[in-house]
N, C-alpha and C positions, 0 to 999 in steps of 0.2 A: 184700210190699215194694212201696212205691209208686214208679212211673217218675216220674222228672223229665221235662219234655216233650221236651228235647233230646237225650234218650238213645236215642230211637228215631228221630231226626231224622237227615237227611243234608244236610251243608252243600256248597254250590256257591260257590266263589271265582271272582269277576269282578275281572279287571284291566281296568278302563274303558277306557284308553288304547287297547287292543287288541282289544274286544269287539264294537262295532259303531258305525260312523259315521252319523249322520243328516242332518249340516249340510254335508258335502263339504269340510270342512277337513283330511282324512286322520287325524284322531284320534277315537276311540270317545267317546261321549258318554253323559249318563244318560238323554236321551231314545232313544239306541240301546238301553239297558238295557230300557226300558219296552217298546219294540218287541218285545222277545225274551222276555217274561214269559211268554207262552203257550207257548213251546218249552219253558222251563225247568218250567212247570207239568206238560207232558206228561210230562218226564223224571221228574217225581215228587220234586223236591228240596224241602226244607221252608225252608231258610235261605239267605239269599245272603249271604256275606263279601265286603263291598265294599273293596277295596283303595282307598288314600287319595284322597279327591275334593276335599279342603279347598285353600283357596288356598295356592298355593306356586310358587316361581320354577321348580320342576321339575328341579333339579340331579340328585337321586336319585328320578326318577319320582313326585314326589308324598310322598315321606318326609321331605321338607324342608318343614316346613310354616308359613306366615308368617301365616296367619289360621286359627285352629280354627274360626271361626264363618261361615266365607263358603265358597263353592265356587269351586275353578278355573276360571278363564274357559274353558279348554279343554273342560270337561264341562258347561257350563251354568249355570244359576241355582240360588238356593237354592228357588225355585219349582218348579223340575224335580226337586230332590231330594225336596220334601214330595210331589210328584205320584208319585214312583217308590215312595216308602213306603206311600202309599195305594194305588196298583194292585197292587204287591205283596200288601199285606194282603187285598185282594178274592181274591187267587188262594189264601189261606192261606200265603203265603211270608212269613218274617220278613227283616228287615234287619239285619245284624252289621257296625258300622262297624270300620274299622280305627284303633285308638287309639295314638298316637305321642306317647309323653311322656317319653322318654329325652332326645330333643333336639327343636331346633326348626331353622327356617332361620336363617341370619345376617341374613335381611331381616325377621324377625319384629320387631315395635316394641319387645319386651322386650330383644332382643339390641342393637337398635339404640341405645337407651337406654343399656344397660349399658356398650358400648364408649365411652361419652362421656368418662368419667372414673371413677377409684378411687372417688369420693365417692359416684356417683349412686346412688340406692336400688334399682335394678335391677342393680347390679353383682354382688350376692350371687344372682341369677337362674340365674348361669352359674358355672362353673368356671374362676377365674383364678389365675395364679401369676406372681410376680416371678423372673425370672431374668437374669442378665449373661453367662452361659456357654453359651447355647444352649437348646434344650429343656429344662425342669425334670425331666424323666425321659426314659428311652427306650422308654416304651410306644407300641406301633406302631397307626396306624389299620387297621382292616379293609381299608380302601380303600388301602393303601400307604402308605409313610412315616411321619413322626412323628404323634402323635395331639397334638402340641401346634402351635398357629399363632400366630405373633408378630403382635401386632396395632399396627400403625404408630401409629393413633391414640392409644392409651394406654401403648405401651411395654411391655405384658405379654403374656404367653402365655394363650391359652384353649384348653381341652382340647375335642377332637371325636374320638370313637372311630370315626366314619365320616367322610363328606367333610368337608374344611375349612369348607365352606357348611352344616354341620349341629352346631353348637355344642351340647355336653351342658349338659343343666338340672341345676341343684343342688337336686334334690328333699329334700335335708336342711333346706331352708328352708320352713318351714310355709306361708309365703305363696304360693309356688310351687305346694305342693299343693292350697291352697285353691282357686286359679285353676283348676286341673286339674279339680278335683272339680266345680267350677261349669259347665266346660265339658262334661262329661260329664252332668250332669244336663239341660242344654242340648239333647244329642240324645236323651237318653232320653225326655224330655217330648216330644219331636217325634214319638214313634213307633217309633225303631230299638228292636231287641230286646235289643242286647248289644254285646259287643266283640271282636275279635281285638287282644291286646297285643303291638305291637311290642317285641321285645327287653326285654320286663318284667323278665328277671333282673338288669338293670342299674341299676334306680332306686335301689337302696340301696348303691351302690359306694362305696368309700373311694380315692380316688386316691391318697393320699400313702404308703397302704399297700399299693398295686397291687391291691388286693381290687376288681375289676371286677364279677364275676357273683357272685350269691349273697351279697351285701353284709351286714353285720350288721343293718341296718335294713330288709331287704326284706321280711320277712314282718309287721314290724309295720306297714310302709306299705299292703302289700294288705289286711291286715286293717281298716286305718283307712278304705281306699278303700272295702271292702265295707258297713263301717257307715255310711259317709256317703252313699253313692251307690248301690252294687249291690243291696244288701238291700232297697232301696225300690222296686224294681221286679222283674217276672219275666223276668229276664235269663239269657242264655247268654254265658259268658267262655271264652276259650282265651288261654293266654299263650304268646309265643314264648320258650321257653328253652333255648337251645343248650347250656348247660351242664346241664340237669337230669339227674338219675338216677333210677332207680325209686325210690331212697330219699327223694330232694327232692320228688320228684312226689308223694309221698303228704302231703308237706306243704303242697304248694299246692292239693292238691284232696280232701284228707281230710275226711270228715264231721265237723261241728262246729269245723273250722278257719277257716271263713267267708273264704275268699281267693277261689281260682278254680274254676271247673267242671272244666277240663282243662287241660294243656299240650301242645305240641310238643315230642316228643322227638327229638333229632337223632341219636342213636346208629346207627340203621340208615341214615342218609344218607352216613355216613363209612366205609363199608365198602368202597367202591371207590377209596380214596385210601390213600397210604402215611402210615402212621402218624406224626403229628407234623409232616407236611409241608405240610398244608392241602389243600385241595380240587382245587387243579390237579395236584397229584401223583398221576398216573393209576396204578391197579392192577386187577387183575380181582377182581370181586366174591367176597368169601369167603361162598359161599351156606351153609355149615355155620353160619357165625358169623352170618349174616343170621338163619337160625332161631332160632338161639340168643337173639338180642338181643329179636326180636320176641316170642318165648315168656317171656323174663324180663319185659318190660313188662306181657304179659297176666296172669301169675301174681302178679307183685308187686301190682299195683293191683287185684286181684279184691278185691271187697268192703271196699276201703281206700280207693279212688279212682276215677278214670274217666280212659279213655285217648282220645286223639284217633288217628285212623287216617288215614295218608295216604301217598301216593307222589310227589305232584306239588304245586308251587305255584310263585308267580312267581318265587322265588329257585332253583327246581331244573330239571334239564332233565327232558326228556320221558321218562318211565318205561318206554314201550314202546321207545325207542330205548336206554334206559339198560341195562336188564334184562330186555329182551323181545327179538324178533327183530322190527326195523320193516320187513322187507322180505317172505320167503316167508310167514312166519306172522305178520304183523302182527296180523290180527283174533284168532286163537286166543290169541296171548301178550298181547294187551292185554286179553281177557276173562279169561284166567287170573289176570293179577295183581290184577285188579279182584276177583275171586273169593275170593282168598286174603285180602285185606285186609277185605273187607266181611262176612266171616262171623266176624271175631273181635269181642271185646267193646270197644266203645269206639263214638264217634261219627264216621263217614266223612265225609272231605273229597274233593270232586271238584274238580280244577282246569279251568277253562274248556278245552275241546278235548280233553281226556283221555276224554270219554265217545264221541268219534268216533275216538279213536286217532290225533290229531295227533301228529307226530314232531319230532324234532330238526332243526335246519336244517343245511347242509352247505355253509357259506361259507368261503373261503379267502383272504379279504381283509378286513384290520381297518376298512376305510373303511365297510364294509357293517353293522358292529356300532353299537350306540347305548348300551349300558349303561357307565356309568362305572367299576364295578368290572373288567370285562373290558377296558375301554381303558386303565386304569390300569396293569393286570398286564401288557399287551401291552407296553407302554411301557418298565415298569420292567425286564421281562425282556430286552427288546432292549438297554438300555442295559448289561445285565450280560454282553450278548455271546450270549444264548441264540439260537439259529436260529429264524427266523421260522416256519419249517415246525413245527418242535416245540411252540412257543408256541400255534400255530392247533391243533394237534391237542388241547391241553387245553381250548383255548375251546370247540372243536367239541363236545366231551364235557361240559363242566360249565359253559359260560357261561349266563348268565341269560336273553340274549336267546332262546334255545332255547324258553323259554316264553313270550315276550313278542311273538311275531311274530303279525299278525291273526288272529282266528278264521276258520276256513274255513267259509263259510256255503254256498257253492255254487260251481260251476265257470265262473260269469262273471269278469269282468275284477277283480282284486285279491280274488278269492274272495268277492266280495259284501259286503265289509267296509266299502268306501266307492266312491264315484263319482270319487274325486280320486286324488293319489299318498299312499298310506299313509306315515305317520310313521316306520315301519321296513317293510322289504320283506316281502311274503308269502311263506311257504314255497311253493317251486316245485311241491310235489305236491299243490296244491290241487284240481286237476281231477280226482283220484282219490280225495282224503281230503276229504270236506265233509259239511256236516250235512244237506244235502237229499238226497244219495245215501244216507246213513244212515238216514234217517227213511223211504226208500222201499224198504228190505229188511229184513225182519222177523228176520232172522239178524244185524243188524248189532250193532256194540259198544253202539250207543245203546240198543237195546232190551234187552241184556244188563244195561247198568245199569239200565235202567229195573226189571226183574224183582229185581234185588239190593236196589234200594231199598224195593220193595212187601214183599220178605220181612222186611225190618227191622221194618216195620210190623206185619206178621202174625205173627211168630214172637217168643214171649216167651224162647225158649232163645238168641235171639241176644243179648238183654240181660241176662239172669241167668247163662247157663251158665257152668259152670266149663270152662276151658281145659286141654288137656293135649296136649303134642307126642308124635307118634308118629315113629318112625324118626330119631331124632335126627342120627344121623351120615351118613345117606344122602345121597349127592352130587348126587341129580338130584330128588328127590320132597320137597315138603313136604305133610306130613299132620299133622292134628290132629282132636282131638275138642271137642265142647262138651256138656257133661250137665248135665241139669236136669228134676227131677220125672219121672224113669223115661223119658227120652227123651236119645238119643244123637244128635248133628249130627256128620257124618264128612264131613271136607274132604280131598280127594285131589287133587294139584296136581303135574305135571309141569313143573319150572322150565326145562327145555330142550327141544332139538329132537330128543333121542333117542327109545327106546323101552323104558324100564324097565319090570320087573314089580313090580307092587304085590299084596301079598296082606293079607287082613284079619287083623290081630294074634288071638291067642287072647282069647276073652271078649266080642268084638264079635259080636253074633247079626246075621248077614247075612238071616235068614229072614224078618224082618219089615222089610225095608229100602224105603223109598219113595225115589226119586231126586227131588229138588226143582230142581236146576239144573245144566246142562252147559253147556260152552262150544262143544260140537261138534252140529251138527243132527241127526245119526244117533246117538241118545242111548242108554245104556245101561239096560235095564230095572232089573235088580237088582244089588246089590253083588257077590252071588256070587263072592267073592275078588277080584274086579275083573280082575287079570291084567295083561296087558301095555297099558301106557298109550301114547297117543298123543303125538306132538309138542306141547307145552305144553297137553296136555290137564288140565281141572279139574272134576272132578263133586263133587256134594255130595248127601250120602243123609241121611234122618231113620231112626235104628234106635230102634223102640221095644221096650220089655223084652217077653220071652216072657211070653204070658199061661199061667199055671199050670192 
C-alpha cells in the first residue's frame, strides 16, 4: 500500500494574530512566522495550517473575508506571504491555507453590490428573503440571535449563520463556485499545498427546508471542487465538519470519491457539555464515552478513509487545562494526552503552544476578553438574568480566547511575543511556561512532541496498523493496540492522577517488548505486566511476534 505524503506528516496550526509580532503593533504577523520557522523545523512538523490572513475587517478574527486575493494589513503584504511560502519550502514545510467559502465579510465587494438592489446581478451571490413579519424563519445564529438580518437599504433579510457581518454565500449559484475555484487556483499556483476548509459541511445547505449541514448538494460540490481544482495539484485537504459521523466521514474521505483527504470530527469535543445544551453547558468528561468515540472513529475509517487527530485548535480551550492537570501534573498530563493521540491512525494536528503545555486563562472580567462569540454569550446570558459568576465559569472553561492569548516565547515582557501592548493579554503564567525554557530542558513537553513526530515518520505501524481498544470500561486507563505485519504497538495511559493497575491482556507477548516512548524520565524497561501506573503515565511498547 502506498502512503500519501500527508499520512505520515504532522500539521501545526498557527493563529497568526497571536504567534509572533515583529513590527511592534501588538499583533502577530507573517514576518513573525518566518522568524520562527527554525523553531518549527526543530520540532519536526511538516505542514503549517495558517489561520486566515486574507484582507478582512476582522469582525471574527479574519474569518470574515473582504478580499480573498490580498493580505490583511495587520499581517503584512503579499510579498511577505510569498516569502513565507518560499522560506517554509526551504525547510521542507508545506503551507495549508484556511479556506473560508461558506460566507464572506459584509464589506466584500460582492455583498456591497448585492445589497444595492433586488435586481443587482450579485444579489443571487447571497441568500436573501422577503418578509413583512420579522425574520423569515427562527434559525439561530451560532453567535447568538436570529440568523437573519434586515437590510435597510433593500428592505429584505439576508442570511448569516455566524456574525451579521458574515453573510452566507449562495453556492447553488454556479458563478459563485466558479469565482471560488479561481481563487483556490490562485493560491495553489503560489505554492501553498492545500486547504483547511472552514465549516465546509454547510456549503450545500437548503435554507427553506432548514437543511443546514450535509445538504443535498454537498458532496456534488466537493467532487466538482476536486475535479476543477484539487486534483490538479499534490494537495492536502481537511474539512471542518461539525456534523460529521463516521459514516458520513467515509463519504468525505473514501477512496475513489474524490472529495477531501480528511475531516475534523467534533464528537469527542462535546463530551464535557450537557447534551443538547451547547458548548457552555458544562459537565464532567465522560471518559468511558471518550474512549468509545475515539475508538469508533479509528475502526470505522480503517482502510475506508483517514482520520484527523486533534485535541486543540483556535476554537477550543487548552487540552491540558480541559482534560489534564494544568497544575501539579501539567508536564506529565500534557505528554500523556499527546501520546494517546499521536499513536492513533490519522494525521495529527498540533495547535500553537500545545507543544509547550500552554494553559487556559483565568480571567474574571468580560472586559479582558476579545472573542465575539464569548462577548455575545456573556451579554445574552446577563440579559436573561444569569449571574455573572456562573457565566464567567463557562467562559473560563470553554471560551475561544483560551487558545488565542499570545504565544509564550520566553520570560521577558509580554512573553517575548511583542515589544508593545499585545492585542489580547498574555497568560500570566508565561514566566514559568515558555518555549525558551522548554527547549533548554530535554525532558520538556516540547521534546516529547518532537519524539512523537519522529516516530510517525519512522514506524509504518502508525500509518497502517489496525486499532483495537483494551479495557473498554476502565474508568481511568486508556489502552489500545495497533497491529501490522507481525508487530503490535501497545499504548497504555493513565488519564488521571491516581495509581491504577494495568496488566497485559492474555495473548500479548511481553517477552519481546521494547519500550519506544514514555512520559516519565525514569522509564520502564519491559512491559512485564506493567503493574501500577503513576499519575498521568503514558508508555508505548512495540511487541514482536515470538520467534518459533
